[in-house]
C-alpha positions as CSV (number, residue, x, y, z in Angstrom):
1,M,4.2,20.0,-20.5
2,Y,0.7,19.9,-18.9
3,A,-0.8,22.2,-16.4
4,L,-2.9,21.2,-13.5
5,T,-5.1,23.3,-11.2
6,L,-6.3,22.2,-7.8
7,H,-9.4,23.6,-6.2
8,N,-10.8,23.4,-2.6
9,I,-7.6,22.7,-0.8
10,D,-8.4,22.8,2.9
11,S,-6.3,25.0,5.2
12,Q,-4.6,22.0,6.9
13,M,-3.5,20.5,3.7
14,Y,-2.3,23.9,2.4
15,A,-0.3,24.5,5.6
16,S,1.3,21.1,5.3
17,I,2.3,21.7,1.7
18,K,3.6,25.1,2.6
19,M,5.7,23.7,5.5
20,F,7.0,21.0,3.2
21,A,8.0,23.6,0.6
22,E,9.7,25.9,3.2
23,E,11.7,23.0,4.6
24,D,13.1,22.2,1.2
25,D,13.3,25.8,0.0
26,L,10.8,25.0,-2.8
27,S,8.0,27.0,-4.4
28,L,4.5,25.6,-3.7
29,N,4.4,24.4,-7.3
30,Q,7.7,22.5,-6.9
31,A,6.6,21.1,-3.5
32,V,3.3,19.8,-4.9
33,K,5.1,18.2,-7.9
34,K,7.6,16.6,-5.6
35,L,4.9,15.3,-3.3
36,L,2.9,13.9,-6.2
37,K,6.0,12.2,-7.6
38,M,6.8,10.6,-4.2
39,A,3.3,9.3,-3.9
40,L,3.2,7.9,-7.4
41,E,6.5,6.2,-7.1
42,K,5.4,4.5,-3.9
43,F,1.9,3.4,-5.1
44,M,1.9,3.1,-8.9
45,P,4.3,0.2,-9.4
46,L,1.9,-2.0,-7.4
47,K,-1.0,-1.0,-9.7
48,R,0.9,-1.4,-12.9
49,S,2.4,-4.8,-12.1
50,G,-0.9,-6.2,-10.7
51,E,1.1,-7.3,-7.6
52,N,-0.8,-7.9,-4.5
53,P,0.0,-5.0,-2.1
54,F,-0.2,-7.4,0.9
55,A,2.2,-9.9,-0.6
56,R,5.1,-8.6,1.5
57,F,3.2,-9.6,4.7
58,S,2.9,-13.2,3.7
59,G,5.4,-16.0,2.9
60,T,5.2,-19.2,1.0
61,W,5.5,-22.8,2.1
62,T,7.2,-25.6,0.4
63,E,5.1,-28.6,-0.4
64,D,6.6,-30.4,2.6
65,E,5.7,-27.6,4.9
66,A,2.1,-27.4,3.6
67,R,1.7,-31.2,4.0
68,E,3.1,-31.0,7.5
69,F,0.7,-28.2,8.5
70,T,-2.3,-29.9,6.9
71,S,-1.6,-33.2,8.7
72,A,-1.2,-31.3,12.0
73,V,-4.5,-29.6,11.8
74,R,-6.5,-32.4,10.3
75,R,-8.7,-34.2,12.7
76,E,-11.2,-37.0,12.5
77,I,-14.9,-36.0,12.4
78,N,-17.0,-37.9,14.9
79,E,-20.3,-38.5,13.0
80,E,-22.2,-39.0,16.3
81,D,-21.5,-35.3,17.1
82,W,-23.6,-34.3,14.0
83,A,-26.5,-36.7,14.6
């Protein structure tokens, strides 16, 4: 097992950790380890897999849907407008 020491924890963060610990009847050490584990489980899989963290906000189109969209937004350019 490894040991980790944290320095310069501000009073608000300390109070939040202490409240978290008291709610779950944990020591401060147990609370910090639990919070770290929760954070790592949430964020590390994205980093390890190389997955785009915004992928869940986007969808994919079939080729037909993409073609339909492209044809709907395509417009003719009037060369006189650029002269």
